[in-house]
C-alpha positions, 0 to 999 in steps of 0.5 A: 438203317433208319434206326441206326441213324436216329441212334447216331443223331441222338448220341451226337446231340448228347455229346454237344449238349453235355459240355454246354450243360456242364459249362452252364452249371460251372459258370452259375456256381462259379459266381458265388463268393463273399467280398469283405471291405475293410475301411479305415475309420478316419474315412467317415470322419473325413467325409463328415468334415468335407460335408460340413465344409461344403455347407459353410463355404462362401461362394461367388454366384451370378444372378441372371434374372428374377421375377415371378415363380413362373418367370424364374422357372423359364429363366432357369430352363434357359440358363441350364441349356446355355450353361449346362456345366454350371449349377443353377438354382432358384432362390426366393427373396420376398417378393421375388424369385431369383435365378442364380448360377454357379458356385465360384470359390475365387473372384477371378473364376467368378469374373471369367464366367460372369463375362461369358454369362453377361454376353448372353444375359446382359442384366446378370450381376456378380454377387459377392460371397455369402454363406449358402446352403447347398 
C-alpha cells in the first residue's frame, strides 16, 4: 500500500512540474526577437540645429551671490534647496566666484522669478542677456 501511495505522489509531482517546466521554457524562448527602427535622416540634422541654438541663445540670469570658491559653493547649495527647479551655476570672474541662477528667455519671465528670488536673497541682481555656454 505504501508503494502505491509513493507511486501516486510521484505521478502527481510530475503532472504539476511538467506544465510549469513547459511554461518556463516557452516564456524563455518566446522573448527572443529583433527590433529594427527606421529613423528619418532629418532628425539628426534637427538635433544638431537644436544643440547649436542652445549654445548661442541669450538668457537672462539672476546672480544671487559671490565670494570665494567655498562661499560660492555654500550659496549654490542653499539656492538649490530653495529653488530646486532652477539651474544654478558657479561662474568664475576673476577674482571672485559668482553664483548665477536660471536661464530665462524673456525679460518678463526673468523678472517674475527675480522678485521671488530677491525675497530670499535681497542682494540678488537680474543680469541682462549674454551669450552663455551651457
